[in-house]
C-alpha positions as CSV (number, residue, x, y, z in Angstrom):
1,M,-16.7,3.6,18.3
2,N,-13.8,1.2,19.1
3,T,-15.4,-1.5,17.0
4,A,-15.8,0.8,14.1
5,L,-12.1,1.7,14.2
6,Q,-11.1,-1.9,14.4
7,L,-13.3,-2.7,11.4
8,A,-11.7,0.3,9.5
9,Q,-8.2,-1.0,10.4
10,L,-9.1,-4.5,9.1
11,I,-10.5,-3.1,5.8
12,L,-7.6,-0.7,5.3
13,A,-5.1,-3.5,6.0
14,V,-6.6,-5.7,3.3
15,V,-6.6,-2.7,0.9
16,V,-2.9,-1.9,1.6
17,I,-2.0,-5.6,1.1
18,A,-3.9,-5.8,-2.2
19,A,-2.4,-2.5,-3.5
20,V,1.1,-3.7,-2.8
21,L,0.4,-7.0,-4.5
22,V,-1.0,-5.2,-7.6
23,Q,2.2,-3.1,-7.7
24,L,4.4,-6.3,-7.5
25,R,2.4,-7.9,-10.3
26,N,3.3,-5.1,-12.7
27,T,7.0,-5.7,-12.2
28,G,9.0,-8.6,-13.6
29,M,9.7,-11.5,-11.3
30,G,13.5,-10.9,-11.5
31,S,13.2,-7.3,-10.2
32,A,10.5,-8.2,-7.7
33,L,12.8,-10.8,-6.1
34,G,15.9,-8.6,-6.0
35,G,17.4,-9.2,-9.4
36,S,18.6,-6.4,-11.6
37,D,16.6,-4.7,-14.2
38,S,17.9,-3.0,-17.3
39,S,17.5,0.4,-15.7
40,F,18.1,1.5,-12.2
41,F,15.3,4.1,-12.2
42,H,12.1,4.4,-14.2
43,A,9.5,7.1,-14.1
44,R,6.0,5.9,-13.0
45,R,3.3,6.8,-15.5
46,G,-0.3,6.1,-16.0
47,I,-1.9,3.3,-13.9
48,D,1.5,2.5,-12.3
49,R,1.7,6.0,-10.8
50,L,-2.0,5.9,-9.7
51,T,-1.5,2.6,-7.9
52,F,1.7,3.9,-6.3
53,N,-0.1,7.1,-5.0
54,F,-3.1,5.1,-3.9
55,T,-0.9,2.7,-1.9
56,I,0.8,5.7,-0.1
57,G,-2.6,7.2,0.7
58,A,-4.0,4.0,2.0
59,S,-0.9,3.4,4.1
60,F,-1.1,6.9,5.7
61,L,-4.9,6.4,6.3
62,F,-4.1,3.0,8.0
63,F,-1.4,4.7,10.2
64,F,-3.8,7.5,11.2
65,V,-6.6,5.1,12.1
66,S,-4.2,2.9,14.1
67,I,-2.9,5.9,16.1
68,L,-6.5,7.1,16.7
69,A,-7.6,3.7,17.9
70,A,-4.6,3.5,20.3
71,V,-5.3,7.0,21.7
72,L,-9.0,6.3,22.2
73,Q,-8.4,3.0,23.9
């Protein structure tokens, strides 16, 4: 059981890292490195919104699996 949770943590960690990198690729390099963009706020639409929500879901799932692994250990 513990090995399965560790494997799930590893897979989820890679998924969260990949999702964050995909989000950063969609932004300009100036705004990704702290530079200013033409607008302060923009609405997420389409695939940008989907990747944003997917990243949040994967992060919560990683958090839940990590807590579960810590409790069962």
